C-alpha positions as CSV (number, residue, x, y, z in Angstrom):
1,K,-47.6,0.1,64.2
2,E,-49.2,-3.0,63.3
3,F,-47.2,-5.4,60.7
4,S,-49.1,-8.1,58.8
5,Q,-47.6,-11.2,57.4
6,R,-47.4,-11.2,53.5
7,Q,-49.7,-13.5,51.9
8,G,-48.6,-15.2,48.4
9,D,-50.2,-17.5,45.6
10,L,-48.4,-21.2,45.1
11,P,-48.2,-21.9,41.9
12,V,-51.2,-23.0,39.7
13,Q,-51.6,-25.6,37.5
14,K,-52.2,-24.5,33.5
15,E,-53.9,-26.5,31.2
16,D,-51.0,-26.5,28.4
17,D,-48.5,-27.4,31.5
18,K,-47.0,-30.8,30.2
19,I,-45.3,-31.1,34.0
20,D,-46.8,-30.6,37.3
21,L,-45.1,-27.5,38.4
22,R,-47.9,-26.8,41.6
23,N,-44.6,-28.6,43.7
24,V,-42.1,-26.2,43.0
25,L,-42.9,-24.2,46.4
26,H,-44.3,-25.5,49.5
27,R,-46.4,-23.7,51.3
28,D,-44.9,-23.5,54.6
29,G,-41.5,-22.5,53.0
30,S,-39.4,-23.7,50.0
31,V,-35.7,-24.5,49.6
32,I,-33.9,-23.9,46.7
33,Q,-30.9,-25.7,46.0
34,A,-28.3,-24.4,44.2
35,V,-26.5,-27.5,42.0
36,S,-23.5,-27.7,39.7
37,L,-22.6,-29.2,36.9
38,E,-20.0,-31.9,38.7
39,A,-23.2,-33.2,40.9
40,L,-25.4,-33.7,38.1
41,S,-22.7,-36.5,36.9
42,S,-23.6,-38.7,39.5
43,P,-27.4,-38.7,39.8
44,D,-27.5,-41.5,42.2
45,Q,-25.7,-39.2,44.8
46,L,-27.7,-36.2,43.7
47,Y,-31.0,-37.5,44.7
48,Y,-29.9,-38.7,47.9
49,D,-28.1,-35.2,48.4
50,L,-31.5,-33.5,47.5
51,G,-33.4,-35.6,50.2
52,C,-34.9,-37.9,47.5
53,K,-36.4,-41.5,48.2
54,T,-35.4,-43.7,45.4
55,A,-36.7,-47.0,44.2
56,V,-34.9,-49.0,41.4
57,G,-32.8,-45.7,40.7
58,M,-35.6,-43.4,40.4
59,P,-36.3,-40.7,42.2
60,F,-39.3,-39.9,44.6
61,K,-40.3,-36.7,46.1
62,D,-40.6,-36.3,49.9
63,I,-41.0,-34.3,52.7
64,A,-37.8,-33.5,53.0
65,T,-37.3,-33.2,49.2
66,T,-35.3,-29.6,48.2
67,D,-38.0,-27.9,46.5
68,S,-36.5,-26.2,43.6
69,L,-33.2,-26.4,42.2
70,F,-31.0,-23.5,40.6
71,L,-28.6,-23.8,38.2
72,R,-26.4,-21.0,36.6
73,Q,-25.0,-23.6,34.1
74,L,-27.0,-26.6,32.3
75,P,-26.1,-28.9,30.6
76,P,-24.9,-29.4,27.3
77,I,-27.2,-30.5,24.9
78,G,-25.6,-33.8,24.3
79,A,-25.3,-34.5,27.8
80,D,-27.9,-37.5,28.4
81,K,-27.1,-38.5,31.5
82,E,-27.5,-35.1,33.3
83,R,-30.4,-34.3,31.0
84,T,-31.9,-37.0,32.0
85,A,-31.2,-36.5,35.8
86,L,-33.0,-33.3,35.7
87,R,-36.2,-34.5,33.7
88,R,-36.7,-37.1,36.0
89,L,-36.7,-34.4,39.0
90,Q,-39.3,-32.7,37.1
91,E,-41.3,-35.6,36.7
92,V,-41.3,-35.6,40.8
93,G,-42.1,-32.3,41.2
94,V,-38.7,-30.7,41.9
95,G,-38.6,-27.2,39.9
96,I,-35.3,-26.2,37.7
97,L,-34.4,-23.1,37.6
98,A,-32.0,-21.3,35.1
99,P,-31.1,-17.9,33.7
100,A,-33.3,-17.4,30.4
101,A,-29.8,-16.7,28.4
102,E,-28.4,-20.0,29.8
103,L,-32.4,-21.3,29.0
104,E,-31.7,-19.4,25.0
105,A,-28.3,-21.3,24.6
106,R,-29.3,-24.8,26.1
107,P,-33.2,-25.2,25.9
108,L,-34.5,-27.5,29.2
109,D,-38.0,-28.0,28.5
110,N,-40.7,-27.2,31.6
111,S,-37.8,-25.2,33.1
112,I,-38.4,-21.7,35.3
113,A,-36.4,-19.0,33.2
114,V,-34.8,-16.8,35.6
115,L,-35.0,-13.0,34.4
116,T,-33.7,-9.6,35.9
117,L,-35.9,-6.7,36.9
118,D,-34.0,-4.9,34.3
119,E,-34.7,-7.7,31.5
120,V,-38.5,-8.0,32.7
121,K,-38.8,-4.3,32.2
122,A,-36.9,-4.6,29.0
123,G,-39.6,-6.6,27.6
124,A,-36.8,-9.7,27.5
125,K,-38.2,-12.3,25.2
126,V,-38.9,-15.9,27.7
127,P,-37.3,-18.7,26.0
128,E,-39.8,-21.0,24.8
129,C,-38.4,-24.1,26.6
130,A,-39.6,-22.3,29.8
131,A,-42.9,-23.2,31.3
132,R,-42.6,-20.8,33.6
133,T,-41.0,-17.7,35.2
134,A,-38.9,-16.5,38.3
135,I,-37.5,-12.7,38.7
136,S,-34.0,-11.8,40.2
137,V,-34.2,-8.7,41.9
138,R,-31.4,-6.5,43.9
139,G,-33.8,-4.9,46.3
140,D,-32.4,-1.7,45.5
141,E,-34.0,-0.7,43.0
142,D,-36.3,2.7,42.5
143,E,-40.0,2.7,42.3
144,A,-40.5,3.1,38.6
145,T,-38.6,0.0,37.9
146,L,-40.2,-2.1,41.0
147,A,-43.6,-1.2,39.4
148,A,-42.4,-3.6,36.5
149,L,-43.7,-6.7,39.0
150,E,-47.1,-5.1,38.8
151,G,-49.1,-8.0,36.7
152,N,-46.4,-10.0,36.1
153,D,-47.2,-13.9,36.4
154,A,-43.6,-15.1,38.0
155,V,-43.9,-18.0,40.4
156,M,-41.3,-16.2,42.7
157,L,-39.2,-13.7,43.3
158,L,-35.2,-14.1,44.1
159,L,-33.6,-11.7,46.1
160,N,-29.7,-11.2,44.9
161,T,-28.6,-8.2,47.0
162,P,-25.4,-6.4,45.9
163,D,-22.3,-5.9,48.5
164,G,-23.3,-3.6,51.3
165,V,-27.0,-4.0,51.4
166,S,-29.2,-5.7,54.4
167,R,-30.8,-8.7,52.9
168,V,-33.1,-7.8,55.4
169,H,-34.4,-4.3,54.5
170,A,-34.0,-5.3,50.9
171,S,-36.3,-8.1,51.0
172,R,-39.1,-5.7,52.7
173,R,-38.7,-3.3,50.2
174,V,-39.8,-5.5,47.6
């Protein structure tokens, strides 16, 4: 049996994009790092931890910099220091991923909304602040549910396997 390597397309820039979203994934493999609200409270340390170069406190993306961040919780609307750190990271090409429900509650412009496959199949609304979407799949969905992926313009799939399901086998299914 012969196997071929999967081919994927990296995100492309659209005319109405306010920031450059082409760098949220890397052609040779992407690094997506989970970040907590506590880590955002100290931006200089966060930039260092993400592998950014800095000049006068401003981050710059380098070959060793994390490509995108995943935040389960976004900082509150009034948390200026944390939101400024996220905006600066977005400006240098670091993607910010957050659950769609979290983006509805605490909008963050130019972010990537993470929707579950079930939400996509049900026709969930993408928050207005989101520039793109990512879809979270479990890997154990039936073929009818996986068919909802066809024609979708999500920039990436995130594999979130339940306990007892092999990540290798689940990723091969999707």
